[in-house]
Structures are given as C-alpha cells and as structure tokens.
C-alpha beads as a LAMMPS data file, in Angstrom:
LAMMPS data file: protein, C-alpha beads

117 atoms
116 bonds

1 atom types
1 bond types

-500.0 500.0 xlo xhi
-500.0 500.0 ylo yhi
-500.0 500.0 zlo zhi

Masses

1 110.0

Atoms # bond

1 1 1 5.932 -1.723 5.461
2 1 1 5.648 0.309 2.280
3 1 1 2.177 1.834 1.894
4 1 1 1.150 3.070 -1.536
5 1 1 -0.811 6.328 -1.779
6 1 1 -2.554 7.791 -4.800
7 1 1 -4.171 11.192 -4.949
8 1 1 -7.392 9.672 -6.303
9 1 1 -6.994 5.875 -6.094
10 1 1 -8.540 5.700 -9.544
11 1 1 -6.401 3.411 -11.660
12 1 1 -9.021 3.477 -14.435
13 1 1 -7.805 6.945 -15.370
14 1 1 -4.413 5.453 -16.243
15 1 1 -5.684 3.498 -19.229
16 1 1 -5.409 -0.221 -19.890
17 1 1 -1.890 -0.218 -21.320
18 1 1 -0.316 1.763 -18.476
19 1 1 -2.170 -0.333 -15.871
20 1 1 -0.804 -3.522 -17.468
21 1 1 2.705 -2.047 -17.612
22 1 1 2.556 -1.055 -13.943
23 1 1 1.217 -4.473 -12.946
24 1 1 4.075 -6.157 -14.829
25 1 1 6.582 -3.791 -13.199
26 1 1 5.158 -4.594 -9.744
27 1 1 5.474 -8.329 -10.405
28 1 1 9.075 -7.878 -11.528
29 1 1 9.832 -5.664 -8.523
30 1 1 8.276 -8.161 -6.080
31 1 1 10.247 -10.962 -7.738
32 1 1 13.483 -8.980 -7.355
33 1 1 12.690 -8.305 -3.680
34 1 1 12.030 -12.029 -3.164
35 1 1 15.310 -12.946 -4.870
36 1 1 17.095 -10.552 -2.494
37 1 1 15.373 -12.260 0.448
38 1 1 13.554 -9.124 1.623
39 1 1 9.998 -9.672 0.318
40 1 1 7.528 -10.562 3.081
41 1 1 4.158 -10.110 1.326
42 1 1 1.876 -7.619 -0.358
43 1 1 -1.752 -6.849 -1.129
44 1 1 -3.696 -4.402 -3.251
45 1 1 -6.838 -2.713 -1.985
46 1 1 -10.114 -2.043 -3.775
47 1 1 -11.081 1.466 -4.838
48 1 1 -12.452 3.994 -2.338
49 1 1 -16.004 3.611 -3.631
50 1 1 -15.975 0.006 -2.351
51 1 1 -14.602 0.856 1.096
52 1 1 -16.524 1.031 4.359
53 1 1 -15.572 2.756 7.596
54 1 1 -16.858 1.640 10.972
55 1 1 -16.986 4.130 13.832
56 1 1 -18.312 3.872 17.362
57 1 1 -20.037 7.002 18.666
58 1 1 -22.513 5.615 21.143
59 1 1 -23.824 3.395 18.389
60 1 1 -21.868 1.624 15.701
61 1 1 -21.902 3.553 12.431
62 1 1 -20.970 2.067 9.066
63 1 1 -20.065 4.716 6.509
64 1 1 -19.309 4.460 2.815
65 1 1 -15.796 5.308 1.749
66 1 1 -12.382 5.581 3.373
67 1 1 -11.823 6.627 6.969
68 1 1 -10.481 10.097 6.218
69 1 1 -11.758 13.010 4.224
70 1 1 -8.669 13.246 2.096
71 1 1 -7.749 13.618 -1.529
72 1 1 -5.220 10.824 -1.037
73 1 1 -6.062 7.158 -0.625
74 1 1 -4.159 4.062 0.422
75 1 1 -4.374 1.521 -2.377
76 1 1 -1.955 -1.206 -1.356
77 1 1 1.091 -2.209 0.596
78 1 1 4.139 -4.411 0.514
79 1 1 6.024 -5.687 3.522
80 1 1 9.788 -5.921 3.238
81 1 1 12.557 -6.982 5.571
82 1 1 14.960 -4.076 5.992
83 1 1 17.792 -3.597 8.465
84 1 1 16.983 0.089 8.939
85 1 1 14.593 2.864 8.000
86 1 1 17.249 4.150 5.590
87 1 1 17.355 0.789 3.808
88 1 1 13.542 0.694 3.679
89 1 1 13.404 4.152 2.081
90 1 1 15.906 3.047 -0.572
91 1 1 13.682 0.036 -1.317
92 1 1 10.636 2.333 -1.443
93 1 1 12.456 4.435 -4.029
94 1 1 12.317 1.441 -6.398
95 1 1 8.492 1.383 -6.383
96 1 1 7.073 1.428 -9.929
97 1 1 4.140 3.713 -9.087
98 1 1 6.439 6.593 -8.147
99 1 1 6.788 7.331 -11.851
100 1 1 3.074 8.174 -12.111
101 1 1 2.988 10.450 -9.081
102 1 1 1.958 8.083 -6.313
103 1 1 3.676 8.283 -2.933
104 1 1 5.147 5.508 -0.813
105 1 1 4.891 5.853 2.954
106 1 1 7.504 3.874 4.895
107 1 1 6.476 2.595 8.326
108 1 1 8.074 0.203 10.772
109 1 1 5.984 -2.725 11.955
110 1 1 5.723 -3.122 15.695
111 1 1 5.887 -6.681 16.939
112 1 1 3.129 -7.281 19.451
113 1 1 3.388 -10.127 21.909
114 1 1 0.647 -12.687 21.693
115 1 1 -1.768 -12.617 24.608
116 1 1 -1.488 -15.563 27.032
117 1 1 -3.837 -18.475 26.417

Bonds

1 1 1 2
2 1 2 3
3 1 3 4
4 1 4 5
5 1 5 6
6 1 6 7
7 1 7 8
8 1 8 9
9 1 9 10
10 1 10 11
11 1 11 12
12 1 12 13
13 1 13 14
14 1 14 15
15 1 15 16
16 1 16 17
17 1 17 18
18 1 18 19
19 1 19 20
20 1 20 21
21 1 21 22
22 1 22 23
23 1 23 24
24 1 24 25
25 1 25 26
26 1 26 27
27 1 27 28
28 1 28 29
29 1 29 30
30 1 30 31
31 1 31 32
32 1 32 33
33 1 33 34
34 1 34 35
35 1 35 36
36 1 36 37
37 1 37 38
38 1 38 39
39 1 39 40
40 1 40 41
41 1 41 42
42 1 42 43
43 1 43 44
44 1 44 45
45 1 45 46
46 1 46 47
47 1 47 48
48 1 48 49
49 1 49 50
50 1 50 51
51 1 51 52
52 1 52 53
53 1 53 54
54 1 54 55
55 1 55 56
56 1 56 57
57 1 57 58
58 1 58 59
59 1 59 60
60 1 60 61
61 1 61 62
62 1 62 63
63 1 63 64
64 1 64 65
65 1 65 66
66 1 66 67
67 1 67 68
68 1 68 69
69 1 69 70
70 1 70 71
71 1 71 72
72 1 72 73
73 1 73 74
74 1 74 75
75 1 75 76
76 1 76 77
77 1 77 78
78 1 78 79
79 1 79 80
80 1 80 81
81 1 81 82
82 1 82 83
83 1 83 84
84 1 84 85
85 1 85 86
86 1 86 87
87 1 87 88
88 1 88 89
89 1 89 90
90 1 90 91
91 1 91 92
92 1 92 93
93 1 93 94
94 1 94 95
95 1 95 96
96 1 96 97
97 1 97 98
98 1 98 99
99 1 99 100
100 1 100 101
101 1 101 102
102 1 102 103
103 1 103 104
104 1 104 105
105 1 105 106
106 1 106 107
107 1 107 108
108 1 108 109
109 1 109 110
110 1 110 111
111 1 111 112
112 1 112 113
113 1 113 114
114 1 114 115
115 1 115 116
116 1 116 117
C-alpha cells in the first residue's frame, strides 16, 4: 500500500490549475498501473478539519481532527500488487505528488484470516 502524506494536507494552497494537473496526473498514473496489472484500488481522504478521532479512555471520546498531533497528514492511498518491497518503492517513486513535496509511505498489507462462522 502506498500512503500519501502532505505536511499540511491543504490542497487549496496549491491553486486550481496545479490541483487539476495533479488530479490528471494521478488518473494517468492509476491507468498505467492498471494497464500493468498492478493497480488494486485507491481512495482520497478529506482534509484534517473534517476528520474525527475516537479514543477509549474509560469513556468513549470523539475528538476533532486527525489521530496524531503532527504537521504531516495522510491524505490518500493506493494499493498496488508488487512482488517485493523494492518493486513497491520503485512504483512509489512514480507518484505525481512527489514533485510538490509530499511523501509516499510504502507498507505491506498483512492478510488476515477470516474468523470462522
């Protein structure tokens, strides 16, 4: 899984034209991954100011904002099929948002057995 990080998760600061360009680049990139047979899905996330965090400390607390007090925010992900971590990092290096300073975290998915019925 490739997880996209931005230092502020504020795409409005990019301006309309750059946002459209990046969106088009993402569509093209996803299409190229699909053509190579390695695209497994993706989603974008809303901005931090629309996030909620739920914690349990005796009582259930619902807090505004992301789970961590961090300058960096997760703003989307794409799942790819890669034979190795090395291959996944090469794929991550193609991510369009790298050119504007975002980071791409590469994580392996762990297959969890389904519980018995």
